[in-house]
The first five atom37 places (N, CA, C, CB, O) and aatype in JSON, in Angstrom:
{
  "aatype": [5, 19, 5, 19, 19, 6, 15, 7, 7, 7, 10, 19, 5, 0, 7, 7, 15, 10, 1, 10, 15, 4, 0, 0, 16, 7, 1, 16, 17, 15, 19, 18, 8, 16, 7, 17, 13, 1, 5, 0, 14, 7, 11, 6, 1, 6, 13, 19, 7, 0, 9, 15, 17, 2, 7, 10, 9, 16, 18, 18, 15, 3, 15, 10, 11, 7, 1, 13, 16, 9, 15, 1, 3, 2, 0, 11, 2, 19, 19, 18, 10, 5, 12, 2, 15, 10, 11, 15, 6, 3, 16, 0, 19, 18, 18, 4, 0, 0, 16, 15, 11, 6, 17, 15, 18, 16, 18, 15, 0, 7, 3, 13, 3, 15, 17, 7, 5, 7, 16, 5, 19, 16, 19, 15, 15],
  "atom_mask": [
    [1, 1, 1, 1, 1],
    [1, 1, 1, 1, 1],
    [1, 1, 1, 1, 1],
    [1, 1, 1, 1, 1],
    [1, 1, 1, 1, 1],
    [1, 1, 1, 1, 1],
    [1, 1, 1, 1, 1],
    [1, 1, 1, 0, 1],
    [1, 1, 1, 0, 1],
    [1, 1, 1, 0, 1],
    [1, 1, 1, 1, 1],
    [1, 1, 1, 1, 1],
    [1, 1, 1, 1, 1],
    [1, 1, 1, 1, 1],
    [1, 1, 1, 0, 1],
    [1, 1, 1, 0, 1],
    [1, 1, 1, 1, 1],
    [1, 1, 1, 1, 1],
    [1, 1, 1, 1, 1],
    [1, 1, 1, 1, 1],
    [1, 1, 1, 1, 1],
    [1, 1, 1, 1, 1],
    [1, 1, 1, 1, 1],
    [1, 1, 1, 1, 1],
    [1, 1, 1, 1, 1],
    [1, 1, 1, 0, 1],
    [1, 1, 1, 1, 1],
    [1, 1, 1, 1, 1],
    [1, 1, 1, 1, 1],
    [1, 1, 1, 1, 1],
    [1, 1, 1, 1, 1],
    [1, 1, 1, 1, 1],
    [1, 1, 1, 1, 1],
    [1, 1, 1, 1, 1],
    [1, 1, 1, 0, 1],
    [1, 1, 1, 1, 1],
    [1, 1, 1, 1, 1],
    [1, 1, 1, 1, 1],
    [1, 1, 1, 1, 1],
    [1, 1, 1, 1, 1],
    [1, 1, 1, 1, 1],
    [1, 1, 1, 0, 1],
    [1, 1, 1, 1, 1],
    [1, 1, 1, 1, 1],
    [1, 1, 1, 1, 1],
    [1, 1, 1, 1, 1],
    [1, 1, 1, 1, 1],
    [1, 1, 1, 1, 1],
    [1, 1, 1, 0, 1],
    [1, 1, 1, 1, 1],
    [1, 1, 1, 1, 1],
    [1, 1, 1, 1, 1],
    [1, 1, 1, 1, 1],
    [1, 1, 1, 1, 1],
    [1, 1, 1, 0, 1],
    [1, 1, 1, 1, 1],
    [1, 1, 1, 1, 1],
    [1, 1, 1, 1, 1],
    [1, 1, 1, 1, 1],
    [1, 1, 1, 1, 1],
    [1, 1, 1, 1, 1],
    [1, 1, 1, 1, 1],
    [1, 1, 1, 1, 1],
    [1, 1, 1, 1, 1],
    [1, 1, 1, 1, 1],
    [1, 1, 1, 0, 1],
    [1, 1, 1, 1, 1],
    [1, 1, 1, 1, 1],
    [1, 1, 1, 1, 1],
    [1, 1, 1, 1, 1],
    [1, 1, 1, 1, 1],
    [1, 1, 1, 1, 1],
    [1, 1, 1, 1, 1],
    [1, 1, 1, 1, 1],
    [1, 1, 1, 1, 1],
    [1, 1, 1, 1, 1],
    [1, 1, 1, 1, 1],
    [1, 1, 1, 1, 1],
    [1, 1, 1, 1, 1],
    [1, 1, 1, 1, 1],
    [1, 1, 1, 1, 1],
    [1, 1, 1, 1, 1],
    [1, 1, 1, 1, 1],
    [1, 1, 1, 1, 1],
    [1, 1, 1, 1, 1],
    [1, 1, 1, 1, 1],
    [1, 1, 1, 1, 1],
    [1, 1, 1, 1, 1],
    [1, 1, 1, 1, 1],
    [1, 1, 1, 1, 1],
    [1, 1, 1, 1, 1],
    [1, 1, 1, 1, 1],
    [1, 1, 1, 1, 1],
    [1, 1, 1, 1, 1],
    [1, 1, 1, 1, 1],
    [1, 1, 1, 1, 1],
    [1, 1, 1, 1, 1],
    [1, 1, 1, 1, 1],
    [1, 1, 1, 1, 1],
    [1, 1, 1, 1, 1],
    [1, 1, 1, 1, 1],
    [1, 1, 1, 1, 1],
    [1, 1, 1, 1, 1],
    [1, 1, 1, 1, 1],
    [1, 1, 1, 1, 1],
    [1, 1, 1, 1, 1],
    [1, 1, 1, 1, 1],
    [1, 1, 1, 1, 1],
    [1, 1, 1, 1, 1],
    [1, 1, 1, 0, 1],
    [1, 1, 1, 1, 1],
    [1, 1, 1, 1, 1],
    [1, 1, 1, 1, 1],
    [1, 1, 1, 1, 1],
    [1, 1, 1, 1, 1],
    [1, 1, 1, 0, 1],
    [1, 1, 1, 1, 1],
    [1, 1, 1, 0, 1],
    [1, 1, 1, 1, 1],
    [1, 1, 1, 1, 1],
    [1, 1, 1, 1, 1],
    [1, 1, 1, 1, 1],
    [1, 1, 1, 1, 1],
    [1, 1, 1, 1, 1],
    [1, 1, 1, 1, 1]
  ],
  "atom_positions": [
    [[101.7, -141.18, -230.34], [102.88, -141.59, -229.58], [102.83, -140.95, -228.2], [104.18, -141.2, -230.32], [102.32, -139.85, -228.03]],
    [[103.38, -141.65, -227.22], [103.38, -141.13, -225.87], [104.72, -140.51, -225.53], [103.04, -142.23, -224.87], [105.73, -140.77, -226.18]],
    [[104.69, -139.68, -224.51], [105.91, -139.14, -223.93], [105.97, -139.58, -222.48], [105.97, -137.59, -224.06], [104.96, -139.61, -221.79]],
    [[107.16, -139.91, -222.03], [107.32, -140.39, -220.67], [108.37, -139.58, -219.93], [107.68, -141.88, -220.65], [109.34, -139.12, -220.52]],
    [[108.15, -139.42, -218.62], [109.08, -138.66, -217.78], [109.28, -139.44, -216.49], [108.54, -137.22, -217.48], [108.33, -139.8, -215.8]],
    [[110.56, -139.7, -216.17], [110.88, -140.4, -214.94], [111.09, -139.43, -213.79], [112.13, -141.26, -215.13], [111.46, -138.27, -214.0]],
    [[110.85, -139.92, -212.59], [111.13, -139.14, -211.38], [111.34, -140.11, -210.23], [109.98, -138.13, -211.07], [111.05, -141.3, -210.33]],
    [[111.85, -139.56, -209.13], [112.0, -140.37, -207.93], [113.42, -140.82, -207.63], [0.0, 0.0, 0.0], [113.66, -141.46, -206.6]],
    [[114.35, -140.5, -208.51], [115.72, -140.88, -208.24], [116.32, -140.08, -207.11], [0.0, 0.0, 0.0], [115.74, -139.1, -206.65]],
    [[117.49, -140.51, -206.66], [118.16, -139.79, -205.59], [119.27, -140.62, -204.99], [0.0, 0.0, 0.0], [119.71, -141.62, -205.56]],
    [[119.71, -140.19, -203.83], [120.79, -140.85, -203.1], [120.18, -141.69, -201.98], [121.8, -139.81, -202.53], [119.35, -141.21, -201.21]],
    [[120.59, -142.94, -201.9], [120.08, -143.84, -200.87], [121.22, -144.72, -200.38], [118.89, -144.7, -201.4], [122.14, -145.03, -201.13]],
    [[121.15, -145.12, -199.13], [122.18, -145.99, -198.57], [121.94, -147.43, -199.01], [122.2, -145.89, -197.04], [120.81, -147.84, -199.28]],
    [[123.01, -148.17, -199.07], [122.9, -149.59, -199.41], [121.94, -150.28, -198.44], [124.3, -150.28, -199.38], [121.97, -150.03, -197.23]],
    [[121.11, -151.14, -198.99], [120.09, -151.81, -198.19], [118.76, -151.09, -198.17], [0.0, 0.0, 0.0], [117.75, -151.64, -197.73]],
    [[118.76, -149.86, -198.63], [117.54, -149.07, -198.62], [116.67, -149.32, -199.82], [0.0, 0.0, 0.0], [116.96, -150.19, -200.65]],
    [[115.59, -148.54, -199.91], [114.61, -148.7, -200.99], [114.35, -147.37, -201.66], [113.3, -149.29, -200.46], [114.57, -146.3, -201.1]],
    [[113.87, -147.47, -202.88], [113.53, -146.28, -203.64], [112.44, -146.67, -204.62], [114.78, -145.69, -204.38], [112.43, -147.79, -205.14]],
    [[111.51, -145.76, -204.89], [110.48, -146.02, -205.88], [110.55, -144.96, -206.97], [109.08, -146.05, -205.24], [110.42, -143.76, -206.71]],
    [[110.76, -145.41, -208.17], [110.78, -144.53, -209.33], [109.4, -144.51, -209.97], [111.85, -144.97, -210.34], [108.66, -145.49, -209.95]],
    [[109.09, -143.36, -210.55], [107.83, -143.22, -211.27], [108.1, -142.86, -212.72], [106.93, -142.16, -210.61], [109.08, -142.19, -213.05]],
    [[107.21, -143.32, -213.57], [107.27, -143.01, -214.99], [105.9, -142.47, -215.37], [107.68, -144.27, -215.87], [104.93, -143.23, -215.49]],
    [[105.82, -141.18, -215.56], [104.54, -140.55, -215.9], [104.45, -140.36, -217.41], [104.38, -139.18, -215.17], [105.41, -139.97, -218.06]],
    [[103.29, -140.65, -217.94], [103.13, -140.61, -219.39], [102.03, -139.65, -219.81], [102.82, -141.99, -219.91], [101.06, -139.43, -219.09]],
    [[102.21, -139.09, -220.97], [101.16, -138.29, -221.59], [100.82, -138.93, -222.93], [101.6, -136.8, -221.77], [101.69, -139.48, -223.61]],
    [[99.56, -138.85, -223.3], [99.12, -139.46, -224.54], [97.89, -140.29, -224.29], [0.0, 0.0, 0.0], [97.8, -141.02, -223.31]],
    [[96.95, -140.17, -225.18], [95.66, -140.81, -224.98], [95.75, -142.32, -225.0], [94.69, -140.37, -226.03], [94.92, -142.99, -224.4]],
    [[96.76, -142.87, -225.69], [96.84, -144.32, -225.85], [97.85, -144.95, -224.91], [97.2, -144.66, -227.28], [98.27, -146.09, -225.13]],
    [[98.23, -144.25, -223.87], [99.24, -144.76, -222.94], [98.89, -146.13, -222.41], [99.41, -143.81, -221.79], [99.76, -146.99, -222.27]],
    [[97.63, -146.35, -222.12], [97.23, -147.58, -221.47], [97.42, -148.82, -222.35], [95.79, -147.48, -221.05], [97.32, -149.94, -221.85]],
    [[97.7, -148.65, -223.64], [97.92, -149.83, -224.47], [99.4, -150.06, -224.76], [97.15, -149.69, -225.77], [99.75, -150.94, -225.55]],
    [[100.26, -149.28, -224.15], [101.68, -149.43, -224.35], [102.29, -150.32, -223.27], [102.37, -148.07, -224.37], [102.04, -150.14, -222.08]],
    [[103.08, -151.28, -223.71], [103.91, -151.99, -222.76], [105.05, -151.06, -222.34], [104.47, -153.34, -223.37], [105.49, -150.21, -223.12]],
    [[105.51, -151.22, -221.12], [106.51, -150.31, -220.59], [107.69, -151.06, -220.02], [105.9, -149.41, -219.53], [107.54, -152.08, -219.36]],
    [[108.86, -150.54, -220.28], [110.07, -151.17, -219.76], [110.9, -150.19, -218.96], [0.0, 0.0, 0.0], [110.78, -148.98, -219.1]],
    [[111.75, -150.75, -218.11], [112.74, -149.97, -217.37], [114.13, -150.48, -217.78], [112.52, -150.08, -215.81], [114.37, -151.68, -217.89]],
    [[115.01, -149.53, -217.99], [116.4, -149.82, -218.31], [117.27, -149.0, -217.38], [116.73, -149.52, -219.8], [116.79, -148.06, -216.74]],
    [[118.52, -149.34, -217.31], [119.45, -148.53, -216.55], [120.8, -148.53, -217.24], [119.59, -149.05, -215.1], [121.15, -149.44, -217.99]],
    [[121.55, -147.48, -216.97], [122.88, -147.36, -217.56], [123.84, -146.77, -216.54], [122.85, -146.49, -218.83], [123.67, -145.64, -216.09]],
    [[124.83, -147.54, -216.19], [125.88, -147.09, -215.28], [127.01, -146.47, -216.09], [126.4, -148.27, -214.41], [127.17, -146.77, -217.27]],
    [[127.79, -145.6, -215.46], [128.89, -144.95, -216.18], [129.84, -145.96, -216.83], [129.68, -144.06, -215.23], [130.3, -146.9, -216.18]],
    [[130.11, -145.76, -218.1], [131.03, -146.64, -218.8], [130.47, -147.98, -219.2], [0.0, 0.0, 0.0], [131.19, -148.83, -219.71]],
    [[129.18, -148.18, -218.96], [128.56, -149.47, -219.29], [127.42, -149.28, -220.29], [128.04, -150.17, -218.01], [126.91, -148.17, -220.47]],
    [[127.03, -150.36, -220.92], [125.92, -150.32, -221.85], [124.59, -150.27, -221.1], [125.96, -151.52, -222.78], [124.49, -150.64, -219.93]],
    [[123.56, -149.79, -221.82], [122.23, -149.75, -221.23], [121.76, -151.18, -220.97], [121.23, -149.0, -222.16], [121.9, -152.06, -221.82]],
    [[121.2, -151.4, -219.79], [120.84, -152.73, -219.33], [119.34, -152.82, -219.09], [121.62, -153.09, -218.04], [118.75, -151.91, -218.51]],
    [[118.74, -153.9, -219.53], [117.32, -154.13, -219.3], [117.1, -154.46, -217.83], [116.8, -155.27, -220.21], [117.81, -155.28, -217.24]],
    [[116.09, -153.8, -217.24], [115.72, -154.05, -215.84], [114.49, -154.95, -215.78], [115.47, -152.72, -215.09], [114.49, -155.98, -215.11]],
    [[113.43, -154.53, -216.48], [112.19, -155.3, -216.46], [111.14, -154.62, -217.31], [0.0, 0.0, 0.0], [111.36, -153.52, -217.82]],
    [[110.0, -155.28, -217.46], [108.93, -154.73, -218.28], [107.58, -155.15, -217.72], [109.07, -155.19, -219.74], [107.47, -156.14, -216.99]],
    [[106.56, -154.38, -218.07], [105.2, -154.67, -217.64], [104.28, -154.51, -218.84], [104.76, -153.75, -216.47], [104.45, -153.59, -219.64]],
    [[103.31, -155.4, -218.96], [102.38, -155.33, -220.07], [101.43, -154.15, -219.91], [101.59, -156.63, -220.19], [101.35, -153.55, -218.83]],
    [[100.71, -153.83, -220.95], [99.86, -152.64, -220.94], [98.8, -152.7, -219.86], [99.2, -152.47, -222.29], [98.41, -151.67, -219.31]],
    [[98.33, -153.92, -219.54], [97.28, -154.05, -218.53], [97.82, -154.41, -217.15], [96.28, -155.1, -218.97], [97.05, -154.61, -216.21]],
    [[99.13, -154.5, -217.03], [99.73, -154.79, -215.74], [99.68, -156.25, -215.32], [0.0, 0.0, 0.0], [100.1, -156.58, -214.21]],
    [[99.18, -157.11, -216.17], [99.01, -158.51, -215.77], [100.27, -159.33, -215.94], [97.91, -159.13, -216.56], [100.41, -160.4, -215.33]],
    [[101.18, -158.85, -216.76], [102.42, -159.61, -217.02], [103.61, -158.72, -216.7], [102.48, -160.11, -218.5], [103.67, -157.57, -217.12]],
    [[104.54, -159.27, -215.96], [105.81, -158.6, -215.72], [106.94, -159.62, -215.88], [105.85, -157.95, -214.31], [106.76, -160.82, -215.65]],
    [[108.08, -159.12, -216.27], [109.26, -159.97, -216.2], [110.48, -159.09, -215.98], [109.42, -160.82, -217.49], [110.48, -157.9, -216.29]],
    [[111.51, -159.71, -215.42], [112.67, -158.97, -214.94], [113.95, -159.64, -215.38], [112.64, -158.84, -213.41], [114.0, -160.82, -215.71]],
    [[114.98, -158.83, -215.38], [116.31, -159.37, -215.56], [116.56, -160.37, -214.44], [117.39, -158.25, -215.57], [116.24, -160.11, -213.29]],
    [[117.13, -161.5, -214.78], [117.36, -162.54, -213.76], [118.17, -162.02, -212.58], [118.08, -163.73, -214.39], [117.95, -162.43, -211.44]],
    [[119.09, -161.12, -212.84], [119.97, -160.64, -211.77], [119.24, -159.72, -210.8], [121.15, -159.91, -212.37], [119.74, -159.46, -209.7]],
    [[118.06, -159.22, -211.19], [117.33, -158.27, -210.36], [116.06, -158.85, -209.77], [117.0, -157.04, -211.15], [115.42, -158.25, -208.9]],
    [[115.69, -160.02, -210.25], [114.45, -160.64, -209.81], [114.45, -160.82, -208.29], [114.26, -161.99, -210.5], [115.42, -161.28, -207.7]],
    [[113.34, -160.43, -207.69], [113.21, -160.56, -206.25], [113.48, -159.26, -205.5], [0.0, 0.0, 0.0], [113.01, -159.09, -204.38]],
    [[114.22, -158.36, -206.1], [114.51, -157.08, -205.44], [113.72, -155.93, -206.07], [116.0, -156.78, -205.5], [113.36, -154.97, -205.39]],
    [[113.46, -156.03, -207.37], [112.78, -154.97, -208.1], [111.37, -155.42, -208.49], [113.59, -154.55, -209.35], [111.15, -156.58, -208.86]],
    [[110.42, -154.5, -208.42], [109.04, -154.8, -208.79], [108.48, -153.66, -209.62], [108.16, -155.04, -207.54], [108.61, -152.49, -209.27]],
    [[107.87, -154.03, -210.74], [107.24, -153.03, -211.61], [105.72, -153.16, -211.49], [107.71, -153.21, -213.1], [105.18, -154.27, -211.48]],
    [[105.06, -152.02, -211.4], [103.6, -151.99, -211.37], [103.13, -150.77, -212.15], [103.07, -151.95, -209.9], [103.92, -149.9, -212.5]],
    [[101.84, -150.72, -212.43], [101.33, -149.56, -213.15], [99.92, -149.23, -212.69], [101.35, -149.82, -214.66], [99.17, -150.08, -212.22]],
    [[99.59, -147.96, -212.86], [98.25, -147.46, -212.58], [97.81, -146.68, -213.81], [98.22, -146.57, -211.27], [98.15, -145.5, -213.97]],
    [[97.07, -147.33, -214.67], [96.68, -146.68, -215.92], [95.71, -145.52, -215.71], [96.06, -147.7, -216.84], [95.62, -144.62, -216.55]],
    [[94.99, -145.55, -214.61], [94.09, -144.43, -214.32], [94.88, -143.15, -214.07], [93.2, -144.75, -213.12], [94.4, -142.05, -214.32]],
    [[96.1, -143.32, -213.56], [96.97, -142.17, -213.28], [98.05, -142.01, -214.33], [97.6, -142.32, -211.91], [98.86, -141.08, -214.24]],
    [[98.08, -142.9, -215.33], [99.11, -142.83, -216.37], [100.52, -142.92, -215.78], [98.97, -141.54, -217.17], [101.41, -142.17, -216.17]],
    [[100.71, -143.84, -214.86], [102.0, -143.97, -214.19], [102.42, -145.43, -214.11], [101.94, -143.36, -212.79], [101.61, -146.32, -213.87]],
    [[103.71, -145.65, -214.32], [104.34, -146.95, -214.09], [105.39, -146.75, -213.0], [104.98, -147.55, -215.41], [106.11, -145.75, -212.99]],
    [[105.48, -147.71, -212.11], [106.41, -147.6, -210.99], [107.49, -148.68, -211.06], [105.65, -147.7, -209.65], [107.28, -149.77, -211.59]],
    [[108.64, -148.34, -210.51], [109.71, -149.31, -210.3], [110.1, -149.24, -208.83], [110.95, -149.03, -211.25], [110.75, -148.29, -208.4]],
    [[109.69, -150.25, -208.07], [110.05, -150.33, -206.67], [111.35, -151.1, -206.54], [108.92, -151.01, -205.84], [111.45, -152.24, -207.01]],
    [[112.33, -150.48, -205.92], [113.65, -151.1, -205.78], [113.97, -151.28, -204.3], [114.74, -150.24, -206.46], [114.0, -150.31, -203.55]],
    [[114.19, -152.5, -203.91], [114.49, -152.82, -202.51], [115.88, -153.43, -202.38], [113.44, -153.79, -201.94], [116.48, -153.88, -203.36]],
    [[116.38, -153.43, -201.16], [117.7, -154.01, -200.87], [118.75, -153.5, -201.86], [117.63, -155.55, -200.92], [119.49, -154.28, -202.45]],
    [[118.79, -152.22, -202.04], [119.67, -151.63, -203.04], [121.14, -151.85, -202.71], [119.38, -150.15, -203.18], [121.55, -151.86, -201.55]],
    [[121.91, -152.01, -203.78], [123.34, -152.25, -203.66], [124.08, -151.15, -204.43], [123.73, -153.66, -204.2], [123.5, -150.46, -205.27]],
    [[125.35, -151.0, -204.12], [126.12, -149.96, -204.8], [126.14, -150.18, -206.31], [127.55, -149.93, -204.25], [126.2, -149.22, -207.07]],
    [[126.09, -151.42, -206.73], [126.11, -151.72, -208.16], [124.79, -151.38, -208.86], [126.42, -153.17, -208.38], [124.7, -151.48, -210.09]],
    [[123.78, -150.97, -208.1], [122.52, -150.5, -208.7], [122.62, -149.04, -209.1], [121.36, -150.7, -207.72], [121.7, -148.5, -209.73]],
    [[123.72, -148.39, -208.75], [123.91, -146.99, -209.12], [123.93, -146.85, -210.64], [125.21, -146.44, -208.51], [124.72, -147.48, -211.33]],
    [[123.04, -146.0, -211.16], [122.92, -145.84, -212.6], [121.87, -144.77, -212.89], [122.54, -147.17, -213.29], [121.17, -144.31, -211.99]],
    [[121.78, -144.39, -214.14], [120.65, -143.6, -214.6], [119.58, -144.59, -215.04], [121.05, -142.61, -215.78], [119.85, -145.5, -215.82]],
    [[118.38, -144.39, -214.53], [117.27, -145.3, -214.84], [116.33, -144.64, -215.84], [116.51, -145.69, -213.55], [115.94, -143.49, -215.69]],
    [[115.98, -145.41, -216.85], [115.14, -144.92, -217.93], [113.85, -145.73, -218.02], [115.89, -144.97, -219.26], [113.82, -146.95, -217.83]],
    [[112.8, -145.01, -218.31], [111.51, -145.62, -218.62], [111.32, -145.54, -220.14], [110.33, -144.92, -217.84], [111.72, -144.56, -220.77]],
    [[110.7, -146.56, -220.7], [110.46, -146.56, -222.14], [109.16, -147.28, -222.45], [111.64, -147.23, -222.89], [108.77, -148.22, -221.76]],
    [[108.51, -146.83, -223.5], [107.22, -147.41, -223.88], [107.29, -147.97, -225.3], [106.1, -146.35, -223.78], [108.0, -147.45, -226.16]],
    [[106.55, -149.03, -225.52], [106.52, -149.63, -226.84], [105.1, -150.02, -227.23], [107.42, -150.85, -226.89], [104.3, -150.45, -226.39]],
    [[104.8, -149.85, -228.51], [103.51, -150.26, -229.04], [103.61, -151.62, -229.72], [102.98, -149.2, -230.01], [102.63, -152.13, -230.27]],
    [[104.79, -152.2, -229.69], [105.0, -153.5, -230.32], [104.38, -154.6, -229.46], [106.49, -153.77, -230.55], [104.03, -154.39, -228.3]],
    [[104.26, -155.76, -230.08], [103.7, -156.91, -229.37], [104.55, -157.27, -228.17], [103.57, -158.1, -230.32], [105.77, -157.08, -228.18]],
    [[103.92, -157.79, -227.14], [104.62, -158.2, -225.93], [105.7, -159.23, -226.25], [103.63, -158.77, -224.9], [105.51, -160.1, -227.1]],
    [[106.84, -159.1, -225.55], [107.95, -160.01, -225.75], [108.63, -160.28, -224.42], [108.95, -159.44, -226.77], [108.65, -159.43, -223.53]],
    [[109.18, -161.46, -224.3], [109.99, -161.8, -223.14], [111.48, -161.65, -223.46], [109.68, -163.24, -222.67], [112.34, -162.08, -222.68]],
    [[111.77, -161.06, -224.58], [113.17, -160.85, -224.99], [113.38, -159.42, -225.46], [113.57, -161.83, -226.09], [114.04, -159.18, -226.47]],
    [[112.8, -158.47, -224.72], [112.93, -157.08, -225.12], [114.39, -156.62, -225.11], [112.1, -156.2, -224.21], [115.2, -157.06, -224.29]],
    [[114.69, -155.72, -226.04], [115.93, -154.97, -226.01], [115.58, -153.49, -226.18], [116.93, -155.46, -227.12], [114.43, -153.15, -226.49]],
    [[116.56, -152.64, -225.99], [116.3, -151.21, -226.05], [115.7, -150.78, -227.39], [117.58, -150.44, -225.79], [114.89, -149.86, -227.45]],
    [[116.1, -151.44, -228.44], [115.63, -151.08, -229.77], [114.16, -151.35, -230.01], [0.0, 0.0, 0.0], [113.6, -150.91, -231.01]],
    [[113.51, -152.09, -229.1], [112.09, -152.4, -229.25], [111.2, -151.27, -228.75], [111.75, -153.68, -228.51], [109.99, -151.3, -228.97]],
    [[111.77, -150.29, -228.09], [110.98, -149.24, -227.44], [111.0, -147.95, -228.23], [111.48, -149.0, -226.04], [112.04, -147.51, -228.72]],
    [[109.81, -147.33, -228.33], [109.64, -146.15, -229.17], [109.9, -144.83, -228.43], [108.26, -146.13, -229.73], [110.5, -143.9, -228.98]],
    [[109.45, -144.77, -227.22], [109.47, -143.51, -226.48], [110.29, -143.67, -225.21], [108.04, -143.05, -226.14], [110.1, -144.61, -224.44]],
    [[111.21, -142.74, -225.01], [112.12, -142.8, -223.88], [112.04, -141.52, -223.07], [113.56, -143.03, -224.36], [111.82, -140.43, -223.6]],
    [[112.22, -141.68, -221.75], [112.34, -140.51, -220.9], [113.78, -140.04, -220.86], [0.0, 0.0, 0.0], [114.66, -140.61, -221.51]],
    [[114.01, -138.99, -220.09], [115.35, -138.4, -220.01], [116.22, -139.11, -218.97], [115.25, -136.92, -219.68], [117.43, -138.89, -218.91]],
    [[115.6, -139.95, -218.16], [116.34, -140.68, -217.15], [116.34, -140.0, -215.8], [0.0, 0.0, 0.0], [116.2, -138.78, -215.71]],
    [[116.51, -140.79, -214.76], [116.63, -140.26, -213.41], [117.78, -140.98, -212.71], [115.3, -140.42, -212.61], [117.89, -142.2, -212.78]],
    [[118.62, -140.21, -212.03], [119.83, -140.77, -211.42], [119.5, -141.44, -210.09], [120.89, -139.66, -211.2], [118.8, -140.88, -209.24]],
    [[120.02, -142.64, -209.93], [119.94, -143.36, -208.66], [121.37, -143.62, -208.21], [119.12, -144.7, -208.79], [122.16, -144.23, -208.93]],
    [[121.68, -143.18, -207.01], [123.02, -143.39, -206.45], [122.88, -144.11, -205.12], [123.78, -142.04, -206.28], [122.19, -143.64, -204.21]],
    [[123.54, -145.24, -205.03], [123.49, -146.04, -203.8], [124.85, -145.97, -203.13], [123.09, -147.52, -204.1], [125.86, -146.37, -203.71]],
    [[124.87, -145.46, -201.93], [126.13, -145.32, -201.2], [126.35, -146.52, -200.31], [126.13, -144.02, -200.36], [125.43, -147.03, -199.67]],
    [[127.59, -146.98, -200.28], [127.9, -148.18, -199.49], [128.43, -147.81, -198.13], [128.91, -149.07, -200.22], [128.75, -148.69, -197.32]]
  ]
}
């Protein structure tokens, strides 16, 4: 099983950009599909997007498509979440998660085995 740790969160002005990183440990990291989720105060955890183990397939929440991009570098054991044109409603704790299950276009939080501790993103308006 892998362990993942997020980093890169912080305070950014609306319209700005931020790149989050998800660093993993574990010999089999490169075969895990990886997802990003977020949770705002008082709200349920929300799916952001996911990337396949080889980086060839990505998909995103419809509401975020076009602003957020997920990529990975398996040589460095890192998955990235590039966030552009940030809005105040993007404020949340962002989580990285890994799964050894088969690829799906209907992932939910319960499909993921390994979770990071989260990194706070705050967008000021």
